[in-house]
Backbone as CSV, one residue per row, in Angstrom:
resi,resn,N_x,N_y,N_z,CA_x,CA_y,CA_z,C_x,C_y,C_z
1,MET,108.919,99.600,101.218,107.998,98.969,100.018,108.042,97.425,100.139
2,SER,106.836,97.087,100.179,106.745,95.365,99.679,107.042,94.882,98.614
3,PHE,107.321,93.886,98.760,107.249,92.942,97.232,106.972,91.256,97.697
4,GLY,106.680,90.749,96.707,106.176,89.659,96.781,105.067,89.444,96.347
5,ILE,104.276,88.033,96.363,103.133,87.687,95.781,102.092,87.997,97.019
6,SER,100.926,88.463,96.563,99.601,88.769,97.442,98.269,88.488,96.708
7,PRO,97.275,88.369,97.441,96.003,88.597,96.810,95.832,89.767,96.319
8,ARG,96.091,90.838,96.609,96.317,92.272,95.969,97.380,92.876,95.295
9,MET,97.964,91.986,94.404,99.083,92.667,93.839,98.918,93.933,93.320
10,ARG,100.134,94.617,93.494,100.328,96.142,93.087,101.625,96.273,92.314
11,LEU,101.074,96.487,90.907,102.445,96.605,90.021,103.083,98.126,89.953
12,ASP,102.779,98.876,90.860,103.493,100.100,90.984,104.310,100.197,91.947
13,LEU,104.717,99.083,92.429,105.589,98.741,93.204,107.143,98.349,92.496
14,VAL,108.179,99.044,93.129,109.380,98.999,92.175,109.777,97.457,91.804
15,VAL,109.973,96.381,92.831,110.132,95.076,92.419,109.035,94.564,91.208
16,GLN,107.885,94.492,91.813,106.936,93.852,91.008,106.854,94.399,89.427
17,ASN,107.129,95.927,89.729,107.111,96.786,88.402,108.316,96.318,87.535
18,LEU,109.637,96.212,87.771,110.877,95.988,87.391,110.516,94.537,86.731
19,VAL,110.122,93.420,87.382,109.927,92.223,87.020,109.320,92.152,85.793
20,ALA,107.943,92.926,86.084,106.818,92.814,85.001,107.492,93.208,83.670
21,TYR,108.117,94.635,83.651,108.903,94.873,82.378,109.769,94.116,81.838
22,GLY,110.407,93.393,82.507,111.365,92.505,82.041,110.772,91.211,81.453
23,TYR,109.882,90.964,81.850,109.194,89.609,81.728,108.421,89.911,80.338
24,LEU,107.530,90.927,80.443,107.092,91.085,79.641,107.444,91.627,78.200
25,PHE,108.464,92.602,78.325,109.003,93.473,77.189,110.556,93.203,77.065
26,GLY,111.247,92.367,77.699,112.484,92.003,77.609,113.299,93.482,77.811
27,THR,112.940,94.316,78.489,113.716,95.551,78.853,113.364,96.030,80.256
28,ILE,114.230,96.193,81.048,113.792,96.522,82.560,114.109,98.146,82.542
29,THR,112.949,98.661,82.679,112.855,100.353,82.322,112.953,100.915,83.819
30,ILE,113.930,101.801,83.779,114.098,102.756,85.136,113.586,104.025,84.424
31,LEU,112.671,104.629,85.291,112.317,105.891,84.602,113.294,107.012,85.216
32,SER,113.997,106.743,86.448,114.535,107.844,87.295,116.307,107.651,86.651
33,ASP,117.096,108.271,87.403,118.532,107.858,87.249,119.069,106.320,87.927
34,GLY,118.150,105.757,88.343,118.224,104.310,89.242,119.078,104.545,90.712
35,THR,119.306,105.813,91.017,120.070,105.822,92.249,119.250,105.790,93.674
36,PRO,117.899,106.507,93.428,117.158,106.364,94.434,117.198,104.715,95.445
37,TRP,117.165,105.515,96.783,117.259,103.925,97.611,115.902,103.877,98.116
38,ARG,115.568,102.237,98.102,114.315,101.927,98.726,114.481,100.617,99.818
39,PRO,114.053,101.027,101.032,114.069,99.874,101.868,112.691,98.907,101.746
40,LEU,113.241,97.625,101.374,112.333,96.521,100.784,111.812,95.578,101.928
41,VAL,110.656,94.899,101.787,110.286,93.901,102.750,109.105,92.913,101.746
42,HIS,109.748,91.856,102.320,108.846,90.807,101.546,107.237,91.079,102.220
43,VAL,106.364,90.675,101.593,104.706,90.408,102.380,104.769,89.829,103.082
44,ARG,105.737,88.225,103.236,105.365,87.259,104.335,106.355,88.049,105.576
45,ASP,107.168,88.476,105.467,107.872,89.348,106.504,107.095,90.232,107.164
46,VAL,106.346,91.152,106.455,105.288,91.796,107.149,104.274,91.150,108.058
47,ALA,103.684,90.110,107.675,102.868,89.510,108.396,103.557,88.782,109.163
48,ASP,104.700,87.944,109.309,105.450,87.468,110.143,105.741,88.518,111.413
49,ALA,105.984,89.846,111.224,106.106,90.837,111.923,105.087,91.126,112.883
50,PHE,104.007,91.199,112.399,102.701,91.512,113.052,102.550,90.443,114.110
51,VAL,102.532,88.992,113.894,102.826,88.214,114.669,103.759,88.139,115.843
52,PHE,104.841,88.374,115.575,105.880,88.401,116.525,105.680,89.440,117.327
53,PHE,105.315,90.971,116.993,105.398,91.957,117.966,104.256,91.741,118.754
54,LEU,103.062,90.978,118.175,102.066,91.111,119.181,102.177,89.940,120.332
55,GLU,103.208,89.211,120.050,103.709,88.326,121.096,104.461,88.605,122.052
56,LEU,104.916,89.751,121.767,106.112,90.306,122.605,105.422,90.980,123.843
57,PRO,106.068,91.217,124.977,105.574,91.948,126.259,105.405,93.524,126.138
58,GLN,104.248,93.861,126.370,103.890,95.273,125.898,104.959,96.237,126.500
59,GLU,105.819,96.127,127.475,106.663,97.015,127.529,107.827,96.901,126.768
60,VAL,108.042,95.802,126.143,109.219,95.878,125.176,108.492,96.704,123.553
61,VAL,107.449,96.966,123.338,106.862,97.566,122.155,106.376,98.751,122.413
62,HIS,105.632,98.930,123.332,104.700,100.085,124.092,105.521,101.447,123.225
63,ASN,104.574,102.219,122.858,105.184,103.515,122.336,106.658,103.579,121.534
64,GLN,106.860,102.500,120.611,107.823,102.041,119.798,107.303,101.937,118.316
65,ALA,108.500,102.586,117.648,108.030,102.142,116.212,109.149,101.408,115.735
66,PHE,109.103,100.414,114.875,109.734,99.317,114.196,109.943,99.268,112.977
67,ASN,110.882,99.737,112.213,110.865,99.360,110.773,111.209,97.948,110.636
68,ILE,110.193,97.227,109.827,110.424,95.947,109.417,111.182,95.862,107.865
69,GLY,112.104,95.269,107.764,112.657,94.712,106.428,114.196,93.982,106.914
70,HIS,114.577,93.345,106.021,115.950,92.752,106.040,117.130,93.745,105.657
71,ARG,118.087,93.627,106.467,119.307,94.452,106.210,119.929,94.538,104.810
72,ASP,119.840,93.311,104.034,120.267,93.379,102.777,119.227,94.100,101.926
73,ASN,117.991,94.638,102.236,117.165,94.651,101.351,116.774,96.465,101.237
74,ASN,117.944,97.330,101.755,117.942,98.500,101.447,118.722,98.756,100.212
75,LEU,118.112,99.053,99.214,118.694,98.879,97.857,118.339,100.363,97.004
76,GLN,119.385,100.346,96.026,119.313,101.567,94.862,118.370,100.575,93.903
77,ILE,117.642,101.552,93.285,116.736,100.874,91.994,117.431,100.174,90.885
78,ARG,118.421,100.583,90.478,119.573,100.295,89.706,120.032,98.874,90.256
79,GLU,120.469,98.628,91.722,121.068,97.175,91.772,119.643,96.401,91.741
80,ILE,118.650,96.948,92.002,117.103,95.898,91.938,117.025,95.385,90.726
81,ALA,117.392,96.284,89.706,117.172,95.858,88.007,118.323,94.958,87.847
82,GLY,119.304,95.109,88.428,120.336,94.468,88.103,120.165,92.628,88.535
83,MET,119.291,92.604,89.779,118.634,91.255,90.460,117.802,90.649,89.634
84,VAL,116.706,91.756,89.065,115.905,91.144,87.814,116.674,90.538,86.733
85,GLN,117.672,91.472,86.220,118.446,90.766,85.125,118.905,89.476,85.466
86,GLU,119.696,89.145,86.459,119.896,87.878,86.955,118.851,86.962,86.713
87,VAL,117.830,86.874,87.151,116.837,86.347,86.982,116.355,86.169,85.628
88,LEU,116.246,87.057,84.799,115.680,87.182,83.295,117.016,87.625,82.816
89,PRO,118.005,86.786,82.212,119.276,87.170,81.732,118.930,87.670,80.260
90,ARG,117.946,87.541,79.469,117.875,87.827,78.026,117.218,89.262,78.344
91,THR,117.329,90.148,79.149,116.681,91.455,79.391,117.777,92.316,79.091
92,ALA,117.700,93.615,78.842,118.397,94.930,79.050,117.816,95.892,79.766
93,ILE,118.935,96.448,80.645,118.173,97.566,81.654,118.401,98.892,80.754
94,GLU,117.310,99.684,80.800,117.290,100.974,80.330,116.804,101.939,81.337
95,ILE,117.852,102.853,81.566,117.650,104.005,82.422,117.242,105.232,81.983
96,LYS,115.808,105.320,82.134,115.654,106.954,81.167,115.786,107.934,81.755
97,ASN,116.037,108.077,82.977,115.993,109.517,83.505,115.038,110.658,83.113
98,GLU,114.020,110.324,82.945,112.879,110.885,82.459,112.357,111.866,83.902
99,ASN,112.708,111.517,84.905,112.357,112.271,86.205,113.448,112.487,87.178
100,PRO,114.211,113.350,86.357,115.770,113.760,87.441,115.095,114.677,88.604
101,GLY,114.150,115.067,89.022,113.623,116.000,89.938,112.950,115.158,91.215
102,ASP,112.927,113.390,90.594,112.357,112.671,91.894,113.464,112.553,92.922
103,THR,112.954,113.134,94.126,113.866,113.188,95.252,113.751,111.965,96.171
104,ARG,112.551,111.175,95.709,112.236,110.142,96.780,113.115,109.148,96.757
105,SER,113.994,109.137,97.926,115.230,108.061,98.239,115.015,107.951,99.807
106,TYR,114.681,106.769,99.926,114.273,106.254,101.576,115.738,104.801,101.680
107,ARG,116.272,105.010,102.778,117.330,104.182,103.259,116.894,104.429,104.910
108,VAL,116.592,103.236,105.437,116.052,103.248,106.831,116.925,101.989,107.427
109,SER,117.021,102.294,108.691,117.410,101.264,109.472,116.346,100.278,110.213
110,PHE,116.885,99.028,110.214,115.698,97.839,110.905,116.170,97.470,112.181
111,ASP,117.712,98.056,112.576,117.952,97.570,113.947,116.991,97.524,115.173
112,ARG,116.290,98.318,115.327,115.553,98.426,116.434,114.562,96.870,116.748
113,ALA,113.999,96.382,115.358,113.396,95.295,115.001,114.383,94.189,115.274
114,TYR,115.654,94.293,114.604,116.525,93.378,114.868,116.721,92.886,116.300
115,ALA,117.150,94.171,117.500,117.267,94.151,118.642,116.046,93.378,119.553
116,ALA,115.031,93.454,119.145,113.797,93.055,119.514,113.460,91.489,119.316
117,GLY,114.459,91.295,118.681,114.652,89.542,118.037,113.925,89.309,117.124
118,TYR,113.445,90.231,116.384,112.838,89.755,114.874,113.725,89.678,113.641
119,SER,113.752,88.677,113.425,114.628,88.439,112.061,113.663,87.949,110.664
120,PRO,113.901,88.782,109.431,113.176,88.810,108.468,113.991,87.370,107.714
121,ARG,113.066,86.954,106.565,113.549,85.712,106.186,114.060,86.028,104.566
122,TYR,113.045,87.085,104.015,113.302,86.839,102.369,114.123,88.248,101.989
123,LEU,115.107,87.805,101.087,115.869,88.904,100.367,114.934,89.411,98.840
124,VAL,115.374,90.586,98.317,114.540,90.664,97.392,115.094,89.793,95.897
125,ARG,116.205,89.133,96.310,116.417,88.223,95.003,115.112,87.209,95.194
126,ASP,114.866,86.842,96.273,114.114,85.719,96.690,112.358,86.278,96.206
127,GLY,112.251,87.208,96.274,110.915,87.822,95.533,110.907,88.025,94.076
128,ILE,112.087,88.422,93.800,111.967,88.701,92.391,111.906,86.934,91.473
129,ARG,112.593,85.835,92.253,112.149,84.593,91.826,110.904,84.338,91.710
130,GLU,110.353,84.496,92.959,108.919,84.278,93.382,107.958,84.943,92.367
131,ILE,108.309,86.334,91.985,107.235,86.999,91.263,107.136,86.564,89.512
132,HIS,108.434,86.448,89.070,108.593,85.751,87.777,108.128,84.448,87.590
133,GLU,107.833,83.577,88.843,107.449,82.163,88.444,105.938,82.221,88.362
134,VAL,105.329,83.302,89.189,103.976,83.323,89.199,103.526,83.931,87.894
135,TYR,104.315,85.150,87.307,104.028,85.914,86.025,104.002,84.563,85.104
136,ARG,104.890,83.649,85.091,105.002,82.758,83.986,103.793,81.922,84.025
137,ARG,103.590,81.152,85.463,102.386,80.346,85.678,101.133,80.999,85.143
138,VAL,100.836,82.158,85.506,99.395,82.909,85.420,99.715,83.429,83.685
139,LYS,100.601,83.133,83.211,100.645,83.960,81.861,100.114,85.673,81.643
140,PHE,100.946,86.035,82.708,100.875,87.349,82.798,100.977,88.196,81.441
141,SER,100.128,89.345,81.316,99.999,89.661,79.681,100.288,91.339,80.174
142,PRO,100.670,91.868,79.162,100.698,93.553,78.819,99.370,94.133,78.937
143,GLU,98.181,93.626,78.750,96.835,93.858,79.334,96.862,93.839,80.709
144,ASP,97.135,92.847,81.508,97.352,92.616,82.911,98.083,93.747,83.647
145,PHE,99.134,94.054,82.934,100.074,95.153,83.230,99.619,96.439,83.075
146,GLN,98.836,96.701,82.226,97.994,98.093,81.940,96.789,98.221,82.755
147,SER,96.358,96.935,83.558,94.869,96.871,84.378,95.389,97.964,85.368
148,ASP,93.898,98.439,85.741,93.979,99.254,87.037,93.423,98.302,88.125
149,ALA,93.378,97.140,87.768,93.309,96.067,89.047,94.379,96.140,89.579
150,TYR,95.966,96.426,88.889,97.062,96.393,89.432,97.829,97.516,89.854
151,ILE,97.557,98.798,89.485,97.935,100.144,89.599,97.128,100.922,90.158
152,THR,97.541,101.434,91.334,96.656,102.240,92.290,96.400,103.322,91.860
153,LEU,97.086,104.381,91.408,96.686,105.445,90.528,95.898,105.401,89.802
154,LYS,95.795,104.252,88.703,94.766,104.141,87.868,93.484,103.593,88.448
155,ARG,93.429,102.965,89.191,92.165,102.638,90.075,91.610,104.051,90.561
156,TYR,92.197,104.506,91.298,91.763,106.003,91.828,91.154,107.000,90.458
157,GLN,91.669,106.877,89.501,91.348,107.741,88.461,90.073,107.259,88.003
158,ARG,89.716,105.787,87.811,88.982,105.215,87.191,87.666,105.359,88.090
159,LEU,87.841,105.300,89.539,86.768,105.577,90.338,86.220,107.015,90.343
160,GLN,87.239,108.082,90.259,87.058,109.395,89.960,86.064,109.636,89.151
161,ASN,86.464,109.055,87.800,85.931,109.229,86.743,84.416,108.587,86.799
162,GLU,84.339,107.765,87.305,83.029,106.861,87.388,82.170,107.647,88.627
163,GLY,82.493,108.631,89.314,81.749,109.577,90.621,82.003,108.687,91.587
164,ARG,82.466,107.664,91.956,82.654,107.006,93.031,83.340,107.569,94.110
165,ILE,84.465,107.863,94.003,85.296,108.820,94.995,85.522,110.209,94.479
166,ASP,85.617,111.182,95.463,85.918,112.463,95.311,87.424,112.683,95.207
167,SER,87.659,114.112,94.858,89.027,114.397,94.590,90.030,114.338,95.804
168,ASP,89.454,114.049,96.992,90.092,113.782,98.452,90.225,112.295,98.734
169,LEU,89.624,111.435,97.677,89.648,109.768,97.529,88.991,109.507,98.553
170,ARG,87.587,110.372,99.121,86.747,109.718,99.912,85.619,108.981,99.043
171,LEU,84.891,108.536,99.695,83.789,107.777,98.986,82.657,109.110,98.706
172,ALA,82.360,108.932,97.361,81.527,110.032,96.716,79.934,109.724,97.476
173,ALA,79.427,111.094,98.074,77.924,110.687,98.086,76.860,109.852,97.293
174,ALA,76.343,108.988,97.796,75.642,108.412,96.856,74.397,109.093,95.989
175,PRO,74.289,108.922,94.765,73.405,109.715,94.184,71.613,109.477,94.416
176,ARG,71.043,110.665,94.669,69.600,110.556,95.321,68.719,109.602,94.603
177,GLY,67.992,108.645,95.459,67.389,107.577,94.767,67.895,106.337,94.476
178,ALA,69.349,106.222,95.149,70.033,105.274,94.746,69.820,104.528,96.048
């Protein structure tokens, strides 16, 4: 999962989401029990990785899959919340455990990318500080947080309600005469 500031921010990703909760509401809300793992990567590291691997000889990368991320960015959600609290010290962490059946937990190895010579630069703590600073600078609001501009599922629901995409998330056929 990515984190960091980008032109197309997603607030439904864990780091951006937890920083938003803390910044806006003073409570870092975790809907699970906080134990699932997330392999995280800064969006700049992703961009750098594209350039890095494109410049390697074909025989090094051909038919290879590379997990991109910093070794220190395989974190549990409750650890991420603790990091957010360090940046926003007047916040509380609330673990709701509303979704105990959520078995999505991912811990991956970035060793192959490191072995190829790739080294990411950004830790989750760096991203949390960056995101918080941008939220402050743009005066990020609860209305922004609820907007479908930043929550993919909400945007898909709106597009379906408008008849612009179908239930398979494919562009809907244009109405006749349009």
